[in-house]
N, C-alpha and C positions, 0 to 999 in steps of 0.2 A: 135588817142589820142587827148584829149583836155586839154588845160591849162586855168585856171581861175586865173586872177590877181586881187587882192583886194588892196585897199588903205584904210588906217586907219586915222581917225581924233581923236581929243582929247576927244570926248564924252564918259563919263563913262558907259553909257548903254551897249556899246560893251563889256566891261569887265564882266558885269553881265551875258551876254548871252554866253560868251566864254566857260564855262565848259560843257554846254549841246552840243554846237557845236563840241567841241573836242571829246566828247563821241560818237557823231554821226560819226565823221571822223574815229575814231578807229574802229567802227563797219563796216563802208564802206570798210576800208582797209582789215579787216579780211575776208570780203565777196568777195574781189577781185574787188570791184567797185571803188577803189581809189588807185592809185599807190604811191603817196607821197603828203604831204602837210606840210606847215609850214610858220612861219612869216619870213620876212626879218630880218637880224641882227639888223637893226636900228628900228624895230617895226613900220615901216611906212606903212606896208602892208603885204601881204602874197601871196603865189603861191600854187596852187593845180593842180595836174596832174591826170586826169581821163582817163581810157582806153575806156570808153563808147562813145556813140554818143551824139550829141547835145541834143536830146530829153531827154535822160536819165539824163544828167547833169542839164538841166532845171528843171526836176522833183525833183532832189535832192536839188537844190537850193531853189525851191519853198516850199519844206517841212521843210527847216531849217530857222527859224526866224532870225538867225545871219546875213544873207545876207540883211535883211531889218532893222537891228538895226541902230540907229543913230551912226555915226562914222565908218560905214562900207560901202564902195562904191565899186561896181564891176567895175573895170577899163576896163576889156575885157574878152571875152571868145573866144579863138582862137584854130583852129586845129593845131596840131603840129605833125610833121613827123620826129622823131629822126632817125639818121643814125647809131647811136651807142647806144646800150642798150638792155634791155630784149625784147622789142617788135618792133624792127626795121623793 
């Protein structure tokens, strides 16, 4: 699994791009290509959990302009190995 951590800035362009981004996330989840995603409670960023490999996550991020929107910064993409959960 991979986790993607995002940080959000104050730029309003991010909010304009968010509906299309969330529609894509919904589709990816329905296809089993995204396990979970959502903003932090303080809206300072978000976390996404992907079951795929790094190449697939990079392709997904490259196809979604949200990741290049002003006010959205990719803090990191890291491999994650849960010990408890559906894909341990």
